[in-house]
N, C-alpha and C positions, 0 to 999 in steps of 0.2 A: 577625558572631558567631564565637567561637573553636570550632574543630573539637575534638569531644572525641576522647580517645585511642581507639585501634584496638580496644584490650581491652574498652573501656566499649562500643563500638559493637556489638561481635560480629562475626560474618563478614559481608562484604559482601552486600548484597542487589540484585542488578542489576536495571534496569528489566524487560528481556525477553532473558533468556539462553535458550540451545537447551536443550530438553528431551529427551533421547535415550530411545529405546524400549528399547534393550537389543538389537535385531536389526542395528543398523548395522556392528557389527564383522564378524559372519558375511557380511552382504552385501559390504563390502569385500574380504574375503578371498576370495569367491567370484569377483569380478571380477579381483582380482590372479592369481588362478592360472589364469584363463581367458586372460590377457594383453591383454584388451580395456581399455586405459586410457585410450584418446585419445577425441575425440567422436565416437566410431562403437562399434558393436557392440551385443549385445543388452540390455545394462543401460540404454541410451538409449532403445531401444524399450519396454522395460519401464517405465521412467520415464514416457514419453509416455503410455503406456496408462493408468498409475495417475492421472495429472493429467486425462486425460480422464474417467476415471470420477469423480472428485473434483470436477470441474467442470461435467459435462454436455456440454463441447465434443467433438464427434467428430473434430478435427483439431488435433493439438499439436505445436509445436517447441519441443524443449529447447533452452534458450539459456545464455550464459555469465553472464548477469546478467538482473534486471529491466530494466535499463535498455536493455541489448542489446535485449530483446523490444521496447520502445518505439521504438526506433531502426529496428528492422526494419519495424515497423507503420506507421510514418511513409513509410518508403520504399515499401512495396508500396502505399501509399494515393497515393503519387504527389506527395507534399509537395515543394515547391519554393521558390525565392528569390521573396520577396514574398509568399507565401500567409500568409493567417492562420489561426491555430490557436487557437481557445477553449478555455479550460479555467479551473476555479475557481482563485481566488488562494490558496485556502487548502489547500495543498499543500506536497510536496516537490519542488526543483527539477528532479529527474530528470522529472517529468512532461512538462515543456516543452522542456528542455535539448536532447535530440537535434534536435528541430524547428527549435530556433534556430540550431543549428550547422549545419544544412541551409540557413539562410537565410529562414527562416519568421519571421513576426511574431506573437508571442503577443498574446493579448487576454484579461484577465483579468475574469471574472464572479465577483460575490459568491457565499457560500452562504447557506442559509437556517437559521436558529436551530434550528429542531426536529430536524435531522438532520445539520448541519455538513457537508453536501454541496451540490453545485451547485444553486443555485436555479433550478427549471424554469421557474417564472413568469417570471423576469428573462430566462432564456435565449430563452423564445417571444417576449418583447416585444423582444428585441435582434436576434433573426433577422428579424423582421418589418423592423425598422428598416433592418436591413442589405440586405434585399431592395430595400426601397426606393431604396438608395443604389447598387445594383447591385454590391454588394460582399459576397456571403456567405463565411462561413469555408470553407476546404478541408476542415476536420474539426473535431467537438467531442469534448472528451475530459473525461467526467466522470471523479471520482476517489472510489474508496472509501476512507474515513478510519476509521482506529482500528479496522477490523473492521467497519463499517456501510457497507453498499452504497448508493450513489447509487440515486434512484428512476428506473432506466432507461426505465421505462414510459413516464412523463412526456417524459422527454428524448428517446426514440425518436420519439415523438409530434410534438414540437415540431421536431426536425431532419428528420423523414421529409417533412413538408408542402414543404421545401425541398431535398430530395434531398442534404443535407449527411450524411456518414458519420459514425458514433459509435464511436471507438477508446476502450474502457473501461480505464482504468489501476486495475486490482484488484491492484496489488502489496500492499496491505493488507486485501483482501477475501476471501482464500481460506477456504473455510466459511462465508461468510455466504451468505443468500437473500434474495430479492425475490420477494414473493407467493408462495413456494415453490419458485422455481428457483435456480439456483446464482447468485452475483454475477457479473456480466459477461455473462450470457446474453441473447442479443437484439442486443448491440452486433456491429458488423461484425468487429472485433478485439477480443481482451481479452488484456492483459500482467498476468502474475503474477511475485512475486519469492519466492526461497527462500534469501533473505539469511539471515545467522545470528540476527538478532533476531525473525524471522517466526513465526508461529504452529506452523508446520512449516518445517524447514529442509534444505536440500541441503549447508549449510556455505558456501552461496553459490548463484548461479545463478538461472535464472528460466525463463519458459515464454510463448511466443505462441500463443494458441488463436483457433478460428474455426469457424463451420459452413461455411466454403466452403475447399475443398480446394485450389483454384486460388491463393488467398491464401497459405496455408501452404507450398504448393509452392514459388511465388516466393520467400517469406521464406528457405525452407531452401536455396535456390540462393545467395542474398544471404549467409547464414551462414557459407557454406563457400568463400568468396574468390569467389565467382561465376564458378565454373570452368566452362567449355563442356564438353559431352560430346566427348572426344577422347582418344587414348592419351597426349598429350602435354599439357603444361599450356598451355592457351588461354583467354583471357579476351575477352569482347566488352563488359565493363564490369567496374568495380571492386565489390567486395564486402567482406566483413570475417571475421575469424576468431572467429566467435561461437557456436559449438558449445559445448554444454556436456561437461566431461569424464565419462566412465563412472564415475569414482569418485565424484563428486558425485552421479551419478544414482542410484548404488547407495544412497547415503546418502537421497536424497530419496524413492525408493522406500519405503524402509523407514519413513520418518518419515510418510509420505502415508497409510499404514494406519492410523495414530494419530489422524488428523484429528479424527473425531468426538469422542473422548475429549478432545483437547487444547481444542476448542471448548467442551465440557462445563465443564472445568476453569476455563478462562479467564471462562466466564459465572459460576462460583461466586466465583471471586476478586472479580469485581465485585460480586455481591451481597452478599457479606460487607462489602466496603468500605461500601456504600450502607447495610445495616443497621446497622453498628457506628458509624457517623458521622451517622446521620439525625438526631440531636439537636443538633449543632454549627449554629450560625447561620453565614449566609454561605457556605456550601458547595453546590454544584449539580452533579450528575453528568451527563455527556454523555447526551443523552436518546436513546432507541431509537426508530427511525421505525416510524410505522405500516404501512408497506408490507414491512417485513422483519424478519429475527432476525439480531440483530448478533452477531459472535463474541466483542466485548469484547477483541480482541486487545490493546488497551492500555486501561487504566481511566483516563479523564480527567475532572479536576474542574475547575470554575470557581470561583475565591475571590474573593469580595466584601470588601476589606479594610475597608470601612466597618462592615461586620456581624460579620467573622470576627475582626478586629483584628490581622490581618497580611495581607500580600500573598502572591501567590504565589511571589516570590522569597526572602521570608522563610521561606515553608513550605519551599521546595526546600532552603534551607540547613539549616533544622532537621531535614529527613529525611537530608542528607549528613552531619550531626553524629551521626546515628543509625547511619549506615552504610548508608543505603538510596538508592539511585539514583533520581532523577526527572529530568524534562526538560519544558521548556516544549512546549506546543503549537506547531504550525507557525507561523513567523513568515510572514505573507502575503507572497506573491512581488512584489505591487507596491510593497513596503516595502524589497525587496531592492535595495541599489545597481545591481545589473546590470541590474534591469528599473524603474529609476526613470522612464523615458520611455515605457514601454509602455502602450498605451490599456487602458483598463479600464471596467468598468459596476459602479457601487456599489462597496462594499468595507467598509462600516461593521461588518456583522456579523462578517468575518472578523479585523478590526482588534480588535474587543471579544473574541473569543475568545482572540486572543493575548495582550492585555492582562491577562486573568484567568485563563487555562488552565495546567494542570499535568498531565502524565502520571504515574501512580503506578507502582511496581513492579508487574508484571501477570504473571509467570511463572507458566506451568502447573505448574512443579516447585517454586514456592514453598511452603514449610511453613506450617501455621498459626501455629506461634510465629513464623516470620519475618514473617508478614501482621500478627500481633499487635503485633510491633515497630514496623511501619509504622504502624498504626493509634494505637499509644500516642505516636509522635513527632508525628503529625497533631494530636492532642488536646491535646499538651503545647504546640504552636504555637499554639492557639487563644488569643487574648487578648480574646474578647469579654467 
């Protein structure tokens, strides 16, 4: 497909750009005037309080990234060489990468078609089989996908029978709910991301949250190079430089104040896509799980080439020609070269999602005219 000239496409429509509130500048200026620009000071505490209020977790540690939060979580859970860490295969590599770098062995489980999140029934069966083998995982890591929270109640029940801790990768789940409570609540630990493309952003950064103050205190120690209490630099173990900058914390706190509005807007974007494209054959939007309320951080669609008349890659190119960014859904981790030898259970659902799935422009700041351009490009790509 030949790419249309930029003038014909109009201004680019990114997949999920930052949406500023207008309060970030004043927050940054206040931090600069205070002199607290390092990973310390009142801005960090204010951000952690804001995350606690947004997630319902009483104990929060601000981190340099969502991946740093996951790495710290694996460390405080005592993950070591040879331990098995179970996660859905349908996720980003950061879910398991820190554990693998620590010597752990990932095992990938399939997701369910009704939510695109970890299949709790499969997990239950696999845990029972692992118990019979005498090799249970050291932790299970459900993942919130595209703003939809995994069914933690079922996952916690399955893991609780065998005493396996649950770490929720909620990098994509901020603002989502599970039966009325916030995404990640109930897990031993939950990791969040404030990357530039998330529903609210600090321009980077992450957070680790828990109901257990001891775990967060341990993670806080490791996040600042594991310095022992002493007037000089003394270390009984090695840690990391994983603290969040006060500048990022100031931006993140300003953004968190707008989280309810951002969720409402993303859901409205999704609803408009679903309504405007309902008559097209061969398109199916990501379902909303019965146990919760998704944020629709990204609006994802499945494309049936036989009925739509074009596949997801052809649709992606058509959107690119219209100046709109789209992206395939997650390629399953068992299909990644780095994990080709990793053990797995199932995978057909994740593979089918990757074969058909595409994430559409979903920014909360997208105008109706911009979304209409996207809709027109999708309709134009339909060859049914």
